[in-house]
C-alpha positions in Angstrom: 211.6 -1.9 158.0 208.5 -1.3 160.1 206.5 -4.5 160.8 203.1 -2.9 160.4 201.6 -0.3 158.1 198.6 1.5 159.5 195.5 2.0 157.4 193.2 4.9 158.1 190.0 5.7 156.1 189.8 9.1 154.4 187.4 10.7 151.9 188.1 11.9 148.4 187.5 15.3 146.7 186.5 15.4 143.0 187.7 18.2 140.8 185.6 18.4 137.7 182.7 16.2 136.7 183.7 13.6 134.2 187.4 14.3 134.6 190.2 13.1 136.9 190.1 13.6 140.6 192.5 16.4 141.2 194.2 18.0 144.1 197.5 18.5 145.8 200.5 20.0 144.4 204.2 19.6 143.9 207.2 21.6 144.8 208.2 24.6 142.7 211.5 26.0 141.6 214.4 25.9 144.0 216.2 29.2 144.6 219.3 27.5 145.6 222.2 29.0 143.6 223.4 25.9 142.0 224.4 25.5 138.4 223.7 22.2 136.7 223.5 21.9 132.9 220.5 20.3 131.5 221.7 16.8 130.6 220.7 13.2 130.4 222.8 11.0 132.7 224.2 9.1 129.7 225.9 12.2 128.4 229.7 12.0 128.9 229.8 15.6 129.9 226.9 15.5 132.4 227.9 17.3 135.6 227.6 15.8 139.1 225.0 16.5 141.8 225.1 19.6 143.9 226.8 19.2 147.3 223.5 19.5 149.3 222.3 16.3 147.7 225.5 14.6 146.6 224.5 11.4 148.3 222.0 10.6 145.6 222.7 8.0 142.9 223.6 10.1 139.9 222.8 7.5 137.3 219.2 7.1 138.6 218.4 10.8 138.0 217.6 13.0 135.0 218.8 16.6 135.6 216.4 18.9 133.9 217.9 22.1 135.1 219.0 23.6 138.4 215.4 23.3 139.5 214.5 19.7 139.1 215.9 16.2 139.3 213.7 13.4 138.1 213.9 9.6 138.7 214.4 7.5 135.5 211.4 5.2 134.8 213.7 2.3 135.1 215.2 3.5 138.5 212.0 3.2 140.6 213.2 -0.2 141.6 211.5 -3.7 141.7 210.1 -3.3 145.2 207.2 -1.3 146.4 209.4 1.2 148.2 211.6 3.6 146.1 215.2 3.6 147.1 215.9 6.9 148.8 219.0 7.6 146.6 216.7 7.4 143.5 214.0 9.8 144.8 213.4 13.0 142.8 214.2 16.4 144.2 212.1 19.5 143.9 212.4 22.5 146.3 210.6 25.8 146.7 213.2 27.3 149.1 216.9 26.4 149.6 217.5 23.2 151.5 218.4 24.0 155.1 221.9 23.2 156.2 222.9 21.2 159.3 224.0 24.5 160.9 220.7 26.1 160.3 218.8 23.1 161.7 221.0 22.7 164.7 220.2 19.9 167.2 217.4 17.9 165.5 215.8 16.8 168.7 215.4 20.5 169.7 213.7 21.5 166.4 210.4 23.2 167.3 206.9 22.8 166.0 204.4 25.5 167.0 200.7 24.5 167.1 197.9 27.0 166.9 194.1 26.9 166.3 193.7 24.4 169.2 192.2 25.0 172.7 195.6 24.9 174.3 198.3 26.1 171.9 201.7 24.6 172.4 205.2 24.4 171.1 206.8 21.0 170.9 210.4 19.9 170.4 211.0 17.0 168.1 212.1 15.0 171.1 208.7 15.7 172.7 206.8 14.7 169.5 208.6 11.4 169.5 207.3 10.7 173.0 203.8 11.8 172.3 202.8 9.2 169.7 204.1 7.4 166.7 202.8 6.1 163.4 204.4 4.5 160.4 202.8 4.7 157.0 203.8 4.0 153.4 202.7 6.9 151.1 203.3 8.3 147.6 205.2 11.5 147.3 204.4 13.0 143.9 204.9 16.4 142.4 201.6 17.9 141.0 203.5 18.6 137.8 204.4 14.9 137.3 203.5 14.3 133.7 203.9 17.9 132.6 206.4 16.9 129.9 203.6 15.3 127.9 201.5 18.5 127.5 201.6 20.0 124.0 201.7 23.6 125.1 204.9 23.0 127.2 203.9 24.6 130.5 206.5 26.5 132.5 208.3 24.3 135.0 210.3 21.1 135.0 209.2 18.8 132.1 208.6 15.7 134.3 207.3 12.6 132.6 206.9 9.9 135.3 209.8 10.4 137.6 208.6 13.1 140.0 207.0 10.4 142.2 208.1 7.9 144.8 206.6 5.5 147.3 208.2 5.9 150.8 207.8 4.7 154.3 207.5 7.5 156.9 207.5 7.5 160.7 206.2 10.4 162.7 203.6 11.7 165.1 199.9 11.7 164.0 198.3 15.2 163.8 195.3 13.7 165.6 197.5 12.9 168.6 198.8 16.5 168.6 195.2 17.9 168.5 194.2 15.6 171.4 197.2 16.6 173.5 196.3 20.3 172.9 192.7 19.8 174.2 191.0 19.6 170.8 190.4 22.0 167.9 189.4 25.5 168.5 186.0 26.4 167.0 185.7 27.3 163.3 188.7 25.2 162.1 188.2 24.3 158.4 191.8 23.9 157.2 195.0 22.3 158.3 197.7 24.8 157.5 201.4 23.8 157.6 204.2 26.3 157.4 207.8 25.7 156.5 210.7 27.3 158.5 213.0 27.4 155.5 212.3 30.9 154.0 215.3 33.2 154.1 214.6 36.2 156.3 215.3 38.7 153.6 212.4 37.5 151.4 208.8 38.7 151.5 206.6 36.1 153.3 203.6 36.8 151.1 205.7 35.8 148.1 208.1 33.2 149.4 206.7 31.6 152.6 205.9 27.9 151.9 202.6 27.5 153.6 199.8 25.2 152.5 196.2 24.8 153.7 194.3 21.6 153.1 190.8 20.5 154.2 190.5 19.8 157.9 189.4 16.2 157.1 193.0 15.5 156.2 194.1 15.7 159.8 192.7 12.2 160.4 195.6 10.7 158.2 198.2 13.5 158.4 201.3 13.3 160.5 204.6 15.1 161.0 207.5 12.8 160.1 211.1 12.6 161.2 212.1 9.4 159.5 211.9 8.1 155.9 212.8 4.6 154.7 214.4 3.9 158.1 216.7 6.9 158.4 216.4 10.5 159.6 214.7 12.6 156.8 217.6 14.1 154.9 217.8 17.9 154.7 217.1 17.8 151.0 213.8 16.0 151.6 212.7 18.4 154.3 214.3 17.1 157.5 214.3 17.2 160.4 210.5 17.4 160.4 208.2 17.2 157.4 204.5 17.3 157.0 203.1 14.1 155.5 199.6 14.4 154.0 198.7 10.9 152.6 197.0 11.0 149.2 197.8 14.7 148.6 200.4 16.1 146.2 203.9 17.0 147.2 203.5 20.7 147.9 201.1 19.9 150.8 203.8 17.7 152.4 205.6 20.9 153.6 209.3 20.6 154.2 211.1 21.8 157.3 207.7 22.3 159.0 207.8 24.7 161.9 204.1 25.4 162.5 200.8 23.7 162.3 197.6 25.9 162.5 194.0 24.9 162.3 192.4 27.8 160.5 189.0 29.1 159.4 190.5 30.3 156.1 193.1 29.2 153.6 196.5 30.8 153.8 196.9 34.0 151.9 200.5 33.5 150.8 201.4 33.1 147.1 202.0 29.3 147.4 198.4 28.9 148.5 196.4 31.8 147.0 197.7 31.8 143.4 200.2 29.1 142.9 199.2 25.4 142.3 195.8 26.4 140.9 194.4 24.2 138.2 193.3 26.7 135.7 192.5 26.7 131.9 195.3 27.4 129.5 195.9 31.2 129.3 194.2 31.9 132.6 195.2 32.1 136.2 193.7 33.1 139.6 192.7 32.0 143.0 189.2 31.2 141.9 190.4 27.9 140.3 190.7 24.7 142.4 193.9 24.2 144.4 196.0 21.2 143.9 195.1 18.9 146.7 194.2 15.1 146.4 196.0 13.0 143.8 194.0 11.2 141.1 194.1 7.5 140.3 197.1 6.8 138.1 199.5 4.1 136.7 202.3 3.7 134.2 204.6 1.1 132.7 208.2 0.8 134.0 209.4 -2.2 131.9 210.0 -2.8 129.1 210.6 0.7 127.9 212.0 0.4 124.4 212.5 -3.1 123.3 211.9 -6.8 124.0 212.6 -10.2 122.6 209.7 -12.0 120.9 207.9 -14.7 122.9 207.0 -14.3 126.5 207.2 -10.7 127.6 206.7 -9.5 131.2 205.2 -6.0 131.4 205.5 -4.3 134.8 204.5 -1.0 136.3 203.0 0.9 139.3 199.5 1.9 140.1 198.1 4.3 142.7 194.7 5.4 143.9 195.3 8.8 145.6 193.2 8.7 148.8 191.4 5.5 147.7 192.8 2.0 147.5 193.7 1.0 144.0 191.4 -1.9 143.1 192.1 -2.9 139.5 194.7 -2.7 136.9 194.5 -3.5 133.1 197.1 -3.5 130.4 196.8 -3.1 126.6 199.5 -3.9 124.1 197.6 -2.3 121.2 197.3 1.3 122.4 194.1 0.8 124.2 192.0 -1.0 121.6 191.7 -4.1 123.8 192.4 -4.6 127.5 193.4 -7.5 129.7 193.5 -7.7 133.5 197.0 -7.5 135.1 197.9 -8.8 138.5 199.3 -7.0 141.5 202.5 -8.3 142.9 204.4 -7.7 146.1 203.1 -6.6 149.5 200.0 -4.4 149.9 201.3 -1.6 152.0 198.0 0.3 152.4 195.8 2.5 150.3 198.3 5.4 150.3 201.1 3.3 148.8 201.3 2.3 145.1 201.0 -1.3 144.0 203.4 -3.0 141.7 201.7 -4.9 138.8 202.8 -7.4 136.2 201.3 -8.7 133.0 202.6 -11.6 131.0 201.9 -11.9 127.3 203.3 -13.5 124.2 204.4 -11.0 121.5 205.5 -11.6 117.9 208.1 -9.3 116.2 206.7 -5.9 115.6 205.9 -2.5 117.1 203.6 -2.2 120.1 202.1 0.6 122.2 201.8 -0.7 125.8 199.5 1.3 128.1 198.0 0.6 131.6 194.8 1.8 133.2 194.1 1.7 137.0 190.8 2.0 138.9 190.2 3.2 142.5 187.1 4.3 144.4 184.9 3.6 141.4 186.9 5.8 139.1 189.3 4.8 136.3 192.1 6.6 134.6 190.9 8.7 131.7 192.4 8.2 128.3 193.5 11.8 127.8 195.1 14.4 130.1 193.1 17.3 131.5 194.5 20.3 129.7 195.5 23.1 132.1 197.8 26.1 132.2 200.6 24.6 134.4 200.3 21.0 133.4 199.1 19.7 136.8 197.6 16.4 137.9 198.1 14.5 134.6 196.8 10.9 134.9 195.8 10.2 131.3 196.8 6.7 130.3 197.6 7.3 126.7 200.5 9.7 127.3 202.0 7.4 129.9 202.2 4.5 127.6 205.5 3.2 126.0 206.3 2.3 122.4 208.4 -0.8 122.2 210.0 -2.8 119.3 209.8 -6.6 119.7 212.5 -8.5 117.7 
């Protein structure tokens, strides 16, 4: 494991006054022709994992459909970093095969919108500069399963999120090596190389634009949790945009461009827009930065009376999570919990614990995190596709103490 985790300052973008900070996005439906029945892992007839991600731990995952695999609340693990075998899967395009990728060190990254445009091989990027950072990877639809109108898409609850350690080349180093940014650059636009050639780029190309300020923290990564990034997680090279939702962390990245305008492809122009229920369109905010959020991971259903240890995770998006509180009466009263384990930087989540004595009975346990002067709201922000849910009430657990 890397010895040092870098910390770099970045700013935060608010979405709606009085509501959660919103941004980023998550991956959409995979078009890979796999056939997995919707099943809980405890079902005796539950099928196995598809071959392209057969290395995952089956018992740690909930298979929603052939489009989404979610990590069980209890399978996040007791350390800050999520075991790679437990991490959720969500793809827009089919995962590239080893044959399609070829020699990893010869993978190419084209750079445009700089004074001296260049094309780098992965081997050259490794020699240019390196950075290691712990960041949260979270689908913008994480928490969609709590929405009453049942938005289209995988019905994630808490498991479309993970905290991972990435190693790669800072975007700032690439810009410097290319002589600086060209004039007029307002967005960092990353393009995936995984779109099948027979598809229409305007509809299928995975390309995302985020504010140019993100280049200070962004990097292109070739390693996650100490190993080469698996194909199913976007190897051999993936965009990492700390504090931003998953879709902005473009898989199989083949081009970086510093552009005056946002990309005009579907995945930027119309998809991942946070719009009112019943409405859609490019005029609504794009999913970019993640809001402050937390949830309980233990206990989940029951506990013995007496001393009960409540644990969970808390994150601050692009701000350092500063405070965490827990309530055992559904939010009527709150007490401060304590962070535990290493602080791996503002882009990583923090584990927390809260010890309390409980008598036999039924309890609703909820948590509320604060970061950058903002706290989790009680309720979700209603929107058409169920994006950016950080309301603490839905994320609580009902337990029976005996």
